[in-house]
C-alpha positions in Angstrom: -9.9 -64.2 -1.5 -9.2 -65.0 -5.2 -12.5 -65.7 -7.0 -10.7 -68.2 -9.3 -9.7 -70.4 -6.4 -12.1 -73.3 -6.4 -15.2 -74.6 -8.2 -18.4 -73.9 -6.4 -21.0 -76.7 -6.0 -23.8 -76.7 -8.5 -27.1 -75.7 -6.8 -29.6 -78.5 -6.1 -32.2 -76.6 -8.1 -30.3 -77.4 -11.3 -30.7 -81.1 -10.7 -34.5 -80.7 -10.9 -34.3 -79.1 -14.3 -31.6 -81.5 -15.6 -33.8 -84.4 -14.7 -36.4 -83.2 -17.2 -33.9 -82.8 -20.0 -31.3 -85.4 -19.1 -30.3 -86.4 -22.6 -29.9 -82.7 -23.6 -27.5 -82.0 -20.7 -25.8 -85.4 -20.5 -24.7 -85.6 -24.1 -20.9 -85.8 -24.4 -19.4 -82.4 -25.0 -16.7 -82.3 -27.7 -14.0 -79.8 -26.9 -12.6 -77.5 -29.6 -9.3 -77.9 -31.5 -8.0 -75.0 -29.5 -8.1 -77.4 -26.6 -6.8 -80.4 -28.5 -10.0 -82.1 -29.6 -12.4 -82.7 -32.5 -12.2 -80.4 -35.5 -15.1 -82.1 -37.2 -17.4 -81.4 -34.3 -16.4 -77.7 -34.4 -17.1 -77.6 -38.2 -20.5 -79.2 -37.7 -21.2 -76.8 -34.8 -20.3 -73.8 -37.0 -22.9 -74.9 -39.5 -25.6 -75.4 -36.8 -24.7 -72.1 -35.2 -25.1 -70.3 -38.6 -28.5 -71.9 -39.1 -30.0 -71.4 -35.6 -28.0 -68.8 -33.6 -26.4 -66.2 -35.9 -29.7 -64.5 -36.5 -29.7 -63.0 -33.0 -26.1 -63.6 -31.7 -24.4 -62.5 -34.9 -22.3 -64.4 -37.4 -19.2 -64.0 -35.2 -21.1 -64.7 -32.0 -20.3 -61.3 -30.6 -24.0 -60.6 -30.0 -26.5 -57.8 -30.5 -27.6 -58.7 -34.0 -31.2 -58.8 -32.7 -33.1 -58.0 -29.4 -29.9 -57.4 -27.4 -28.8 -61.0 -27.7 -25.5 -61.2 -25.7 -22.1 -62.0 -26.9 -21.2 -65.7 -26.6 -17.5 -65.3 -27.1 -16.3 -62.8 -24.6 -13.3 -64.4 -22.8 -14.8 -63.9 -19.4 -18.0 -65.6 -20.4 -16.3 -68.6 -22.1 -13.9 -69.1 -19.2 -16.6 -69.0 -16.6 -19.3 -71.0 -18.4 -18.7 -74.7 -18.2 -20.0 -77.0 -21.0 -23.1 -78.0 -19.0 -24.1 -74.3 -18.7 -23.7 -73.8 -22.4 -25.5 -77.0 -23.4 -28.3 -76.3 -20.9 -28.7 -72.8 -22.1 -29.1 -73.9 -25.7 -31.4 -76.8 -24.8 -33.6 -75.0 -22.3 -33.4 -71.5 -23.6 -34.7 -68.6 -21.5 -38.5 -68.8 -21.4 -40.2 -65.4 -21.6 -37.4 -64.0 -23.7 -36.4 -64.2 -27.4 -34.1 -67.1 -26.5 -36.1 -70.3 -27.3 -35.4 -73.8 -26.1 -33.6 -75.5 -28.9 -33.4 -79.0 -27.3 -35.4 -81.6 -29.2 -37.0 -82.9 -26.0 -38.7 -79.5 -25.6 -39.8 -79.2 -29.2 -36.7 -77.6 -30.5 -34.7 -78.7 -33.6 -31.4 -79.9 -31.9 -30.5 -83.4 -30.8 -28.1 -83.6 -27.8 -25.2 -84.4 -30.1 -25.9 -81.3 -32.1 -26.1 -79.1 -29.0 -22.7 -80.5 -28.1 -21.3 -79.5 -31.5 -22.5 -75.9 -31.0 -20.8 -75.9 -27.7 -17.6 -77.2 -29.4 -17.9 -74.4 -31.9 -18.2 -71.8 -29.2 -15.3 -73.3 -27.3 -13.1 -72.9 -30.4 -13.6 -69.1 -30.1 -12.2 -68.6 -26.7 -10.5 -69.9 -23.5 -11.3 -73.2 -21.8 -13.3 -73.0 -18.5 -11.5 -72.1 -15.4 -12.2 -73.1 -11.8 -14.3 -70.5 -10.1 -14.1 -69.7 -6.4 -16.9 -70.4 -3.9 -18.0 -66.8 -3.0 -18.5 -65.8 0.6 -22.0 -65.9 2.1 -24.0 -62.9 1.1 -27.1 -61.0 2.3 -30.0 -60.5 -0.1 -31.2 -57.6 2.1 -27.9 -55.8 1.6 -27.8 -56.8 -2.0 -31.1 -55.2 -3.0 -30.0 -51.6 -2.8 -26.7 -52.5 -4.5 -28.6 -54.0 -7.4 -30.9 -51.0 -7.7 -27.9 -48.7 -7.8 -25.6 -50.7 -10.1 -27.6 -53.2 -12.2 -31.3 -52.4 -12.6 -30.8 -49.7 -15.3 -29.5 -52.4 -17.7 -30.8 -55.7 -16.4 -34.2 -54.5 -15.2 -35.8 -56.1 -12.2 -37.7 -59.2 -11.3 -40.6 -58.3 -13.5 -39.2 -55.8 -16.0 -36.7 -56.6 -18.7 -33.9 -54.2 -19.6 -31.5 -54.1 -22.5 -29.1 -56.6 -20.9 -29.8 -60.3 -20.1 -32.8 -60.7 -17.7 -31.2 -62.0 -14.5 -34.5 -63.0 -12.9 -35.1 -65.6 -15.5 -35.9 -68.8 -13.6 -34.0 -71.1 -16.1 -30.9 -68.9 -16.1 -30.9 -69.0 -12.3 -31.3 -72.7 -12.3 -28.3 -73.2 -14.5 -26.0 -70.5 -13.1 -24.0 -71.4 -9.9 -23.3 -68.7 -7.3 -19.7 -68.9 -8.4 -20.7 -68.1 -12.0 -22.8 -65.1 -10.9 -20.0 -63.8 -8.6 -17.5 -64.1 -11.4 -19.7 -62.4 -14.0 -20.1 -59.4 -11.7 -16.5 -59.2 -10.7 -14.9 -59.6 -14.1 -17.6 -58.3 -16.4 -17.7 -59.1 -20.1 -15.2 -57.6 -22.5 -16.7 -56.3 -25.8 -20.1 -55.6 -24.1 -21.5 -52.9 -21.8 -21.0 -55.2 -18.8 -18.0 -53.8 -16.9 -16.2 -55.6 -14.2 -17.1 -54.5 -10.7 -14.2 -56.0 -8.8 -12.6 -52.6 -8.6 -15.7 -50.8 -7.4 -17.4 -53.2 -5.1 -15.6 -55.3 -2.5 -16.0 -59.1 -2.2 -18.8 -58.9 0.4 -20.8 -56.5 -1.7 -20.5 -58.7 -4.8 -21.6 -61.7 -2.6 -24.5 -59.7 -1.4 -25.5 -59.1 -5.0 -25.3 -62.8 -5.7 -27.5 -63.5 -2.7 -30.1 -61.0 -4.0 -30.2 -62.6 -7.4 -30.5 -66.0 -5.8 -33.5 -64.8 -3.9 -35.3 -64.5 -7.2 -34.9 -68.2 -8.1 -38.1 -70.0 -8.7 -37.6 -73.8 -9.0 -41.2 -74.4 -10.0 -41.1 -71.9 -12.8 -37.8 -73.4 -14.1 -39.2 -76.9 -14.0 -42.4 -75.8 -15.7 -40.4 -74.1 -18.4 -38.4 -77.3 -18.9 -41.5 -79.6 -19.4 -41.7 -81.3 -22.8 -44.9 -81.2 -24.9 -46.3 -82.5 -28.1 -45.6 -81.3 -31.6 -48.0 -78.6 -33.0 -50.9 -79.9 -35.1 -50.9 -79.6 -38.8 -53.9 -77.2 -39.0 -56.1 -75.3 -39.3 -54.0 -72.8 -41.2 -56.4 -69.9 -41.8 -58.0 -68.0 -39.0 -61.6 -67.2 -39.6 -61.6 -69.0 -43.0 -65.2 -68.0 -43.8 -64.8 -64.3 -42.7 -64.2 -61.3 -44.9 -60.5 -60.7 -45.8 -58.3 -58.7 -43.4 -57.2 -55.3 -44.7 -53.9 -53.8 -43.5 -51.8 -50.9 -44.5 -48.3 -51.9 -43.2 -46.0 -49.2 -41.9 -43.0 -48.8 -44.2 -44.8 -51.5 -46.4 -43.7 -54.2 -43.9 -45.0 -53.8 -40.3 -48.6 -54.2 -39.0 -49.3 -53.0 -35.4 -50.6 -55.5 -32.9 -53.7 -53.4 -32.3 -54.6 -53.6 -36.0 -54.3 -57.4 -36.0 -56.3 -57.7 -32.8 -59.0 -55.5 -34.3 -59.2 -57.6 -37.4 -59.5 -60.8 -35.4 -62.3 -59.3 -33.3 -64.0 -58.5 -36.6 -63.8 -62.1 -37.6 -61.5 -61.3 -40.6 -59.7 -64.0 -42.5 -55.9 -64.2 -42.2 -53.0 -66.5 -41.5 -50.8 -65.9 -38.4 -47.4 -67.5 -38.4 -45.2 -68.0 -35.3 -41.6 -67.7 -36.6 -39.9 -68.7 -33.4 -38.6 -72.2 -32.5 -41.4 -74.7 -32.2 -40.7 -75.0 -28.5 -41.8 -71.4 -28.0 -45.0 -72.0 -30.0 -45.7 -75.0 -27.7 -45.2 -72.9 -24.6 -47.2 -69.9 -25.7 -48.5 -68.6 -29.0 -51.1 -66.1 -30.4 -54.3 -68.0 -30.6 -54.8 -69.4 -34.1 -51.1 -69.1 -35.1 -49.4 -71.9 -36.8 -45.7 -72.8 -36.2 -43.3 -72.1 -39.1 -39.8 -71.5 -37.6 -37.4 -69.2 -39.3 -35.1 -72.2 -39.8 -37.7 -74.5 -41.4 -39.2 -72.5 -44.2 -40.6 -75.6 -46.0 -43.5 -75.2 -43.5 -44.7 -72.3 -45.7 -45.6 -74.8 -48.4 -49.0 -75.3 -46.7 -49.8 -71.6 -46.5 -52.4 -70.7 -49.2 -51.2 -68.1 -51.7 -54.7 -66.7 -52.5 -54.3 -63.1 -51.4 -55.1 -63.8 -47.8 -53.0 -61.6 -45.4 -50.2 -63.5 -43.7 -48.8 -62.0 -40.5 -45.6 -63.4 -39.0 -44.4 -62.7 -35.5 -41.5 -63.5 -33.2 -40.1 -62.1 -30.0 -37.1 -60.3 -31.5 -39.5 -58.6 -32.5 -38.6 -58.3 -36.3 -35.7 -60.6 -37.1 -37.1 -64.1 -37.2 -40.5 -63.0 -38.5 -38.7 -60.9 -41.1 -37.0 -64.0 -42.4 -40.4 -65.6 -42.9 -41.9 -62.5 -44.5 -38.9 -62.2 -46.9 -39.4 -65.8 -48.0 -43.2 -65.3 -48.5 -42.5 -62.3 -50.6 -39.8 -64.2 -52.6 -42.5 -66.8 -53.3 -44.9 -64.2 -54.6 -47.3 -63.8 -51.7 -49.0 -60.4 -52.3 -49.9 -59.7 -48.6 -47.2 -60.6 -46.1 -46.1 -58.5 -43.1 -44.4 -58.6 -39.7 -46.4 -58.1 -36.5 -44.7 -54.9 -35.6 -44.1 -55.1 -31.8 -44.0 -58.9 -31.7 -45.5 -61.4 -29.3 -44.2 -59.8 -26.1 -46.3 -56.7 -26.6 -49.2 -58.8 -27.7 -49.0 -60.7 -24.3 -48.4 -57.5 -22.3 -51.7 -56.0 -23.7 -53.6 -59.1 -22.6 -54.5 -60.2 -26.2 -55.5 -63.8 -26.7 -52.8 -66.5 -26.4 -52.9 -70.2 -26.1 -50.5 -71.7 -23.5 -49.3 -75.2 -22.7 -52.1 -76.8 -20.8 -54.7 -74.4 -22.1 -55.4 -70.7 -22.7 
C-alpha cells in the first residue's frame, strides 16, 4: 500500500475542539506565491512569524532555537500538514509545553486572518500538502512495545516529555489525523533527528504505532485546553508589597533558582513576578501573584515600578522569552531583574503555588 494514496478522514475528536475556536480554524488560508497566490499575505506572515515564532522556531523556521521547538519547514512536515493543522496548531498551541495558544479567542495575540498569514508564510518555504493514505487498522497492544523500543527515548511517554515533540499532547492528537501520524513515522523529518521508519518497520507495525498513539487521546483534556477565558487583571503588580525586599544572588548574574524564589515568597518578601509567555498561557496557569507581560508586548513593563524591587521573569523555554523581558528591564535601567532559572515547568513539578483557570 502506498501511504500517499488517499486522504484519511479527520477524527471526530477534532470537531469538538474546532467548535470552541471556530473562527481561528475557519479563517480563509491564503496560499503562498510558490503555489500561485498572495505575496502580500506571505510578507505579512513573515513579519508576524518574526515577532511571535522565531524566538523558539528560529528565524528560518528550521527549529531548535529554544526548548527543542521543532522545524516547521521540513518538506515532509509541510507536505503532510494541511492548512487546518497548521492554523489549529498556532491558534490552540500545545498546552503543557512551551508552545502557547496564539489564537485571540484563547487570549493570544493573533486574529484568525493573522494566523492565516503565518500559514501562508510557512507554505512559501516548502511543498504544498499531498494526499495521505488511510493507514491499515492497527493494534495499540502491539504498538506499545514498538513505541518503547523506537520512540520513547526522544518523545518520552504519556506523562514524561523528551527532547522531541510530546506526542501524548491532547491538542496535538486532536488535530493530527491517523494518516498524518502514519506519514510522520514512515517518512520522518529531513533536517531533524526524526528519521523515516518505512525501511525499518512494515506497514502493519507503523499502523500499530499509530493505534498506540491514538490510545493516548483525551478529548476532554483537549477541549479544556481550548476553552477561552478572560484577559488578565491590571494588578496588583507587586507581590507582598508591605514585606521586606527580596534578596537574590543570581547565577551568572542572571538566573535565580525556583527554590530561592519560593523561599522568598514564603518569607513574605516583596518582589514582582512576570510571566513572559503568551497571555493565553498566563490565563491557563501561572505562578501565583505573577503578572502577564508577554515577550512580544514589552510596553506592559511600563507599569512595573523601578524602585529597586527585584523583578523575576519566567517562561517555559525556560530562558528565552523570559530573557527577552529581563534584557528589556536592564535596558530600561532596572537594577534588579533576573530570569527564573528552571522556568515554570520545574516550578509546577515541585508543587509550588500556581493559579489555574477556574481556581488554584
